[in-house]
Residue, then its C-alpha position, 0 to 999 in steps of 0.5 A: m239550402t246550403p249544407s252545414r257541418d255546424i250543429s246550430r244549423l240542425i237546431e235551426i232547421m228543427a226550429q223552423l219545422r216546429t214553427p206554428v203556421t209556417g212549419c211542417p204540419w206533421d212535425l207540429e203534431q208530434n210530442f214526446q210520446t209520439i216521437a219516443p218510438y222513433t228514438i228507440e228505432e233509430a238507436y237500433e238502426v245504429a246498432d244494426a249498421i255497426a253489426r254490418n260494419d257499414f260505415d256509410d249507413l252508420r254515418d247516416e244513422l248517427g245523423d238520424l239519432l242526433l236528429q232525435v236528440v235535437y227534436h226532443a230538446r226543441m220540444a222541451e225548449e218550447q215548454h221552457a224546460f231546457g234546450f239543446g245547450d242544456v243537454v250538452e252541458a249536462i253530459c259534459r258535466k257528467m263525463i268530467r265528473r265520472h272521470p276525475h282521473v282524467f279531468a282532475d283539477k291538478d295533475g289528473d293522476i290516480a291509481t288504476a285501483g282507485v278508478k273503479s272505486a271512484w266510478e262506483r262512488i260517483k254512480a251511487e251519488e248520481k243515483a241518489e240525486r236522481a232519486a231525490r229529484r223524482s217524486g211519486e216513484t212507483i218503486p222505492s229506491s230500496s226495492l230489489l227491482s230499483n237497480v233494473k234500468p228503466g231505459q232498457p228494451a222492454l223484452t230485456r227489462a222484463m227478463e231482468l225484472q223476473r231474474k231479480a225477483s227469482t233471487v228471493g224465491f219469487d219464481w216458478n220451479d217448472p217451465r210447465a207452470v209458466l206454460h200454464k200461466i201463458r194459457e191463463e193469460a191467453d184465456e184472459i185475452e179471449a175474455a177481453l175480446d168478448q168485452g171489446d175493451s181495447e185498453e184491457l186487450a192491450a194490458e192483457t196482451g202485455d201480460l201474455m208477452f211478460a209470461l212468454v219472456n218468463l218461459a224463455r228465461h226458464v228454458g234458457a232462451n234469450p227472448e230478444m234472440a228468439l224473436r229475431g229468429a222468428n222474424a227471420k223465419f217469417e221473412r223467409r217463408f213470406g218471401y217463399i210465398e211472394r216468389a211462388l206467386a210471382s212464378q205464376g205472374r201474380t202478387p200476394e194482393a191477388a191471392s186468397l188467404e187460403e192460397m198464401d197459407a198453403l204456400w206458407n205450409e210448403a215453405k215450412a215443410n221444405e225447411i223441415q226437410s232441408s234441415s233433416r237432410p244432412s243427418e239422413q246422409g250421415e246415417r247412410 
């Protein structure tokens, strides 16, 4: 197959992958719900490549993200909802509409002060149009929470929902009260475990995570950054386990949980000792 710089070739490839009988069995099994997590993952990988200033990776990750757009558009086309061309037309129309100072019918000239007011007016009109299209909204457009964007990462949106509610006094005054709520949610998870109800367990786990975000907000921590720190810590300590076992000619698969747990505690103790060492030297 000859590579192409033409977007139509990518659209053709996706159509082939989604063709019944002759297409890819995995791709044919997918739907909007199963593909959505990959879409979010690819967006994060784009952001990661940018953070690392890695343009080779950025090129590849942007391609992966573009594939997600083509994938969703193809599935929508199969349902006679819209196609890739409609996606392109919609975003072109939006960009032109939002920049009348650039794409005006006449000379496109507009005062700097007018750009912001025009942008705000156009955004308000678009929001009203979207609200009119949607039926059965769970949150009325007049709600305090209606301005919290639904497309944000769950951790970020949870924090913003809580922050918004706090502006009218719907909030705890003490982080210890939030901690009490966390214990309450943990007890409810334990009760759900006893019942063996997987749906209830998922719901209660979500409640616990929401409460943890609330605690992060009350103690002044960004939940996303806090979780990133915990991820990095886990990677360091698990890496210590792997290296320690490798020095013995072993792998984690061959070790018991008790052995790995002991090595984890060693890694933790080493980190604590290492972090306290500079202050001890300063005292001397």
